[in-house]
C-alpha positions in Angstrom: 140.2 232.8 -19.8 143.3 235.3 -19.7 146.5 235.1 -21.8 149.3 232.6 -20.3 152.5 231.0 -21.5 153.6 227.8 -21.9 157.2 227.3 -22.3 158.2 229.5 -25.6 154.7 229.7 -26.4 152.0 232.4 -25.6 148.3 231.2 -24.9 145.9 234.2 -25.8 142.8 234.9 -23.8 139.7 233.2 -25.2 135.8 233.8 -24.5 133.7 230.9 -23.3 130.5 230.7 -25.0 127.7 228.6 -25.6 125.4 228.1 -28.5 122.1 225.9 -29.1 122.1 223.3 -32.2 119.2 220.8 -32.5 118.6 221.6 -28.9 121.9 220.7 -27.9 123.9 223.0 -25.8 127.4 223.5 -27.4 130.4 225.0 -25.7 133.1 226.5 -27.5 136.1 229.1 -26.9 136.7 231.9 -29.4 139.8 233.8 -30.2 139.5 237.2 -31.9 141.4 237.5 -35.1 140.7 239.2 -38.7 137.2 239.0 -39.8 137.9 239.3 -43.2 139.8 235.8 -43.4 137.9 232.4 -43.6 137.7 231.4 -39.8 139.5 228.1 -38.4 137.4 225.7 -36.3 139.2 223.3 -34.3 138.1 220.0 -33.2 139.5 217.5 -30.5 140.3 213.9 -30.0 137.9 211.3 -28.5 140.3 210.7 -25.3 138.9 211.2 -21.8 138.7 215.0 -21.0 139.5 216.0 -24.8 138.3 219.4 -25.6 138.9 221.7 -28.2 141.2 224.0 -26.2 143.0 221.4 -24.5 144.0 219.9 -27.7 144.9 223.1 -29.6 145.7 226.2 -27.1 149.2 226.0 -28.2 148.0 226.9 -31.9 145.5 229.7 -30.9 147.9 232.5 -31.0 149.8 231.3 -34.5 146.4 230.8 -36.4 144.2 233.6 -34.9 147.1 236.3 -36.1 145.3 235.6 -39.6 142.0 234.7 -38.6 139.2 234.3 -36.1 139.5 231.0 -34.3 136.8 228.8 -32.5 137.7 225.9 -30.3 134.6 223.5 -30.2 133.5 220.9 -27.5 131.5 218.3 -29.9 128.5 216.8 -28.0 129.6 214.2 -25.1 132.9 216.5 -24.4 134.0 219.3 -22.1 131.3 221.7 -21.2 128.8 220.4 -24.1 125.6 218.6 -23.6 126.5 215.0 -22.6 123.4 213.5 -25.1 123.4 209.9 -26.6 124.3 209.6 -30.0 121.7 207.7 -32.5 123.3 206.1 -35.6 126.6 206.4 -37.3 128.6 208.4 -34.9 130.9 210.6 -37.4 127.7 211.6 -39.4 125.9 212.5 -36.3 129.0 214.7 -35.4 129.3 216.3 -38.6 125.8 217.3 -38.6 126.2 219.1 -35.3 129.3 220.6 -36.4 127.4 222.0 -39.7 124.7 223.4 -37.4 127.5 225.1 -35.0 128.4 226.8 -38.5 125.3 227.6 -39.4 124.2 229.2 -35.8 127.3 231.3 -36.1 126.6 232.3 -39.8 130.1 230.7 -40.8 129.6 230.1 -44.6 133.2 228.5 -44.8 135.9 227.4 -42.5 139.3 225.7 -42.1 138.8 222.6 -40.2 141.8 221.7 -37.9 141.3 218.5 -36.3 142.9 215.9 -33.9 142.0 212.4 -34.2 138.1 211.6 -33.7 137.4 215.2 -34.7 139.4 214.7 -38.0 136.9 211.8 -38.9 134.1 214.2 -38.2 135.5 216.7 -40.3 136.2 214.3 -42.9 132.6 213.5 -43.1 131.5 217.1 -43.3 134.0 217.7 -46.4 132.5 214.7 -48.1 129.0 215.4 -47.6 129.2 219.7 -47.8 132.5 220.3 -49.6 131.4 224.0 -50.3 131.4 224.3 -46.2 135.1 223.4 -46.1 137.8 225.7 -47.0 140.6 223.1 -45.8 141.3 220.2 -43.9 144.0 219.5 -41.4 144.1 215.9 -39.7 146.3 215.0 -37.0 146.5 211.1 -36.2 142.8 210.5 -37.4 141.8 206.8 -38.0 138.7 207.1 -40.1 138.8 203.1 -41.4 138.5 200.0 -39.5 141.8 198.5 -40.3 144.8 199.8 -42.1 146.2 197.9 -45.2 149.0 196.3 -43.3 147.6 195.2 -39.9 144.1 195.8 -37.8 144.2 199.4 -36.0 145.1 198.8 -32.4 142.2 201.2 -31.7 140.0 198.0 -32.0 142.1 195.2 -30.0 141.0 193.9 -26.9 143.5 195.9 -25.0 142.1 199.3 -26.6 138.7 198.5 -25.7 139.8 198.8 -22.0 141.1 202.5 -22.2 137.6 204.3 -21.3 136.7 201.5 -18.4 140.3 201.6 -16.9 140.3 205.7 -16.7 136.8 206.3 -15.5 135.9 202.9 -13.7 138.8 200.8 -12.3 141.0 201.8 -9.2 138.9 204.6 -8.1 137.9 206.5 -11.3 139.4 209.6 -12.7 142.7 211.2 -11.1 145.3 213.5 -12.0 148.0 210.7 -11.8 145.8 208.6 -13.9 145.4 211.2 -16.7 149.1 212.1 -16.7 149.7 208.2 -17.1 147.4 208.0 -20.0 148.7 211.0 -21.7 152.2 209.8 -21.6 151.6 206.2 -22.4 148.9 206.9 -25.4 149.4 210.2 -26.5 153.2 211.2 -26.3 156.2 209.7 -27.6 158.5 211.9 -24.9 156.9 211.8 -21.5 159.0 214.9 -20.5 157.0 216.8 -22.6 153.4 216.2 -20.8 152.8 219.4 -18.9 150.8 219.9 -16.0 148.6 222.4 -17.6 147.6 219.8 -20.1 146.9 217.2 -17.2 145.0 219.6 -15.3 142.8 220.7 -18.2 141.9 217.3 -19.5 141.5 216.0 -15.9 139.1 218.8 -15.0 137.0 218.0 -18.5 136.8 214.4 -17.8 135.0 214.4 -14.6 131.8 215.8 -16.0 128.9 213.8 -14.3 126.8 213.6 -17.3 129.7 211.4 -19.2 129.3 208.7 -16.2 126.1 208.3 -16.9 126.5 208.0 -20.8 129.2 205.5 -19.8 126.2 203.5 -18.2 123.9 204.2 -21.1 124.0 201.1 -23.7 124.3 202.5 -27.3 124.9 206.1 -26.1 128.3 206.4 -28.0 126.4 205.7 -31.6 127.6 203.4 -34.2 131.3 203.0 -35.7 131.6 204.6 -39.0 134.2 203.3 -41.7 134.6 206.5 -43.9 137.0 204.8 -46.7 133.8 204.8 -49.3 133.6 208.6 -49.1 137.4 209.5 -49.4 137.2 210.2 -53.1 134.3 212.8 -52.2 136.7 214.8 -50.3 137.8 217.8 -52.4 139.2 220.1 -50.1 143.0 220.8 -49.9 144.2 218.8 -46.9 147.1 218.6 -44.8 147.6 215.1 -42.8 150.0 215.2 -39.8 151.0 211.7 -38.3 153.5 210.9 -35.3 155.7 207.8 -36.4 155.2 206.6 -32.8 151.4 206.9 -32.9 149.9 204.1 -31.2 146.7 203.8 -32.5 147.7 203.2 -36.3 150.6 202.8 -38.7 151.7 205.0 -41.6 149.6 202.9 -43.9 146.3 204.6 -42.4 147.3 208.4 -43.4 148.6 207.0 -47.0 145.0 205.6 -47.7 143.7 209.2 -47.2 146.7 210.6 -49.4 146.1 208.5 -52.1 142.4 208.6 -52.5 141.6 212.3 -51.3 141.6 214.8 -54.0 144.4 217.2 -53.0 146.1 215.8 -49.9 149.8 216.2 -48.4 151.3 214.2 -45.7 153.8 215.4 -42.9 155.1 212.5 -40.6 157.3 213.6 -37.6 159.6 210.9 -36.4 159.9 211.9 -32.4 156.2 212.1 -31.9 153.1 210.0 -30.9 149.5 210.9 -31.3 149.1 214.5 -30.0 152.1 216.1 -32.0 150.4 219.6 -32.2 151.0 219.8 -28.3 154.2 217.5 -28.2 155.9 219.3 -31.2 153.9 222.6 -31.0 156.3 224.8 -32.9 157.2 222.5 -35.7 153.3 221.8 -35.8 152.5 225.7 -36.0 154.8 226.3 -38.6 153.6 224.0 -41.2 150.2 224.5 -40.5 150.5 228.4 -40.9 152.2 227.9 -44.3 149.3 225.6 -45.3 146.6 227.9 -44.4 148.4 230.8 -46.0 148.9 228.8 -49.1 144.9 228.8 -49.4 
C-alpha cells in the first residue's frame, strides 16, 4: 500500500504479508523501521471490519520512525482465516499472537492494542511476560462488569450490534458502517473520515465471516481476565475516552490498581477509538511512553 496523507498526518507505505500459525493463515501489514529497536505489534478492536491497519494506520509513521511495526489481523478478522475458536477467546487468540511472534522470530515486542486486541495482549502479557516489552491499551474491557455498573458491552442492546450490521436491512453497507463508527466509536461525528469508513466496510464483507455468524459457538467463550491482572508485569499505558460507550472510567481504574506498573491517560473529547479520533494527541503520548522504555 503506497504512502498517503490524512489531514495533517502522513500514512507510510506498508507491505501486505501472510504467515501461517497452527495451520491458520494470518494476514498482517509491515512498515519498515530500525531493526535494532524492539518492534511494535498493533492489534485491533472487535467491531465489524476491524483490522490492525484500519485501526492504527494514523500511528504508523510516528511509531515506525523508531522501530519496525507489524499491524496484525487476528484470526476471524480482515484477510486472516475465518476459523472457529474453541475455548476461552482471549487465551486462544493470545496463543495465535505468540505463534505469530515465534514465526517471525520476534522475541519481545511492544504491544499496542485497541479494545478486543488489548484483552488478547493482557492474556499474553500475563502468561508470557518475557515476550512483552510494554502494553498500550485503548478502551479495552477485560472484565465482565465494572465496579459501578454492568458494562454496556453485555447489555441486551449491545448484543444486537453484529446482527444489526451484518443481517438487518440488507446487510453491510457504507452508510451502515459510517453510522456504526459515529454512534459507537467516535465522540465527534465530524471526525469520521471516508477513508476509515471504506477500509472498515471492505474488511467487513469477507464471505467467511458470514459463515462464522451462522456457526454456533464459532466465537469461543467469553473470558474474564480480572484473575490474571496481578500477573501483568509489563509497563502499561492505558488510554480511555471519557465518552467511551462500552464502559466507564472504573474499568481502566481496575487495571491501573492491579497491574504492576500502569498509568492512565483520559481524553475528555473522545470515545472508543481515540487513536483515530485524536491521533496527534495519542501519538505524542504513545511515543513518550515507548521512548521511556
